[in-house]
N, C-alpha and C positions, 0 to 999 in steps of 0.2 A: 424211286417212288416208295413212300412209307407204307408198310403193311399195317392196316388198322386191326386192332384187337376186337373181335366180335364179342358183344355183350348182350345178354338177355336181361330185361328189366322185369322184376317180379312186382306185379301190380299194374293197374291200368285205369287210374282215376286221377284226381286233381294233383296230388303230389307227384305222381309219375310223369305228368306233363312237365313239371318243373325240372325233375331229374333228367328227362330226355333233352330238354333245352340246354341244360348245362353240359351234358355229355357231348352233344353235337358241337359245342364250342371247343372241344378238345380234339385235336386232329389225330390223336392216337386211338380213338374209340369209334366203333361202328355198331349202332343198335340193330340187332338182327330181328328183334321182336319183343313183344310183351306177353306176360302170362297173367291171366285173370281167372283165379280159382273160384271166384264168387258167382260169376255170370258165364256159364259154359256156352250159352247161346251167342256170345260175342266172338267166338272163334272165327277167324277169317276177316273180321272187321279191321279196317285201317284206323290206327290210333296214333296220333302224334307222328305221322309219317312212316309208321312201320306196322306190320300186321300183329294182331293178337293171335298167338300160336295155339292157344288152348289154356288149360289150367296147369296146376302143379304136376299133374300126371305126365307132362311133357319133359320134365326135368331130366329124368334118366335117359331118355332118347337123345335129347340135346347134348348131354354130357358124352354119350357114346359117339356122337358125331363131332366131338372136339370143341363144343361150346362150353367152356368151363369157367367163364367170368360172368359175374352178375352184380346187381345192386338192387336193393329193396326200395321200391317206389311206393311205400305205404306210410301214411301219416301217423296212424295209431301206434303208440309206442309199444304196447304189449304185443300187438299183432306183428309189428316189425321185428321185435326180438324173437318171437316164436318162429317166424319165417326165416330169420337169419340162422337160427340153430338148425333148422331143417336143411338149409343150403349147405351148411358146414358138414353135416352128416353125409350129404350126398357128394362131397368132395369139391364143391364150388369155391372159387376164389373171388373175393370182393374187390371191385374197383371203387375208387373215391371220386366224387364229383365236386369240383371246386370252381365256382364261377370266376372268370378272369377279373371281374370288378371287385372281388373280395380283397380286403387288405389284411394280410396275415404276417405276423412277425416271424423272423427267420428261425427262431428256436421253438416255435409251436409244434407240438406233437399231435397228429391227427390220425385216428385209427381207420382201418380199412372199412369201406362201405359207408363212410360218412358223407353227408351232403352239406356243402357250404354255399349258400345262395347269394344272389347279387347284392352288393352293397354291405355285406357283413364285414365287421372289423374284429379281429382277434389279436389281442396285445401280447407282449412277451411273457414267457413263463407259463403259458396255458397248456394243459393236457386235455385232449378230447378223445373219448373212447371210440369204439366201433359202432357203426350203424346209427350215428347221431345225426340230427338235423339242426343246423344253425341257419335259421331262416332269414328271409329278406330283411336287410338293414338292421339285423341284430348286432349288438356289440358285447364283446366278452373282454373284460378288463384283465389286467395282469394277474398271473398266478392262480387263475381259476382252474378247477378240476371238474370236468364234465364226464360222467360215467357212460357206459354203453347204453345205447337205445334211448337217449334223452332227446326231447324236442325243445329247442329254444326258439320260441315263436317269432313272427315278424315284429321288428321294432323293439324287442326286449332289450333291456340294459342290465347286464350283470356287473356289479361292482367288483373291486379287487378281492381276490382270495375266496370267491364264492365256490362252494362245493355242491354239486348236484348229483344225487344218487341215481343208480340204474333205473332206466325206464321212466324217469320223472318227466313232467311236461310243465313248461312255463309259457303261459299263453300270451297272446298278442299284447304288446305295449306295456307289459309288466316291468317293474324295476325291482331288482334284488340288491339290497344295500351290501356294503363291504362285509366280507367274512361270514356271511350267512351260510347255513347248511340247509339244503333241500333234500329230504330223505328219499329213499328208493320208492319209485312208483307214486310219488306225491304228485299232486296237481295244483298248480298255481293259476288261479282264474284270471281272465282278461283284465288288464289294467290295474292289477294289484301292486301295491308298494309293500315289499316284504321287509319288515323291520325286525322280525324274530325268526328263529329257526323253524322250519316246517318239518314235522315228523314224517316218517315213512308210512306208506300205505300198503295195502295187500296187493301183491303182484302175482303173476302166474308161477307155477312150480314146474321147473324143467323136467 
C-alpha cells in the first residue's frame, strides 16, 4: 500500500478548488486541510472535501507535527509570491500539481509549487518557474521562459520564445506573439493580442 504524502493547501477560494481537484488525481498526495488567513471565521468549515484548519498561524504547529509539504492555492500573483516566500522561510517544501490531461514535452522544466491545469499544452524547450499557474487549456509554445509567480490564464496562447517576467499575469484568451517579452509584474488584459513587448510594472518588495 502506497503511503500518501500529506499536503496542506494555503488558500481556500476558487483557485484552491482547482488545485485540490488536481492533487486528488495524483495517488501520491493526500490533502489534510486548507488554510484561510483572510476569513478566520471559516475555521472548521469543510471546503473541497477537507477542513479549513485556520489561518497562517497554524503553519508552525503543522510543521512541528510533520506536515512539511504545501502548495499555494491563491490566484493573485503578488499574494501567491508573498505567501510562497513565507512558506520557504518556515521550511516548507512545495509540491507540484499537474493535471493528467495536460500535454507536456519531455524536456520541459517545471518549478516546484507550479499548477498545470486540465488541457494545457507545453511544448519542447520551455522553462517554467516556481509557483506558476498554467491555467485551463492554455498553450505554451516551444522555448518560452516563464518566471516565478506568473499566471497564464485560461485559453491563453503563448507563441514561440515568449519571455514572461516574475509575477506577471496574462489574462483569459490573450495571445502573445512569437518572441515577445512581458515584464515583471505586468498585466495583460483579457483577450489582448500582444504584438509588442510589455514593460515591467511595480511589484512588491521582498
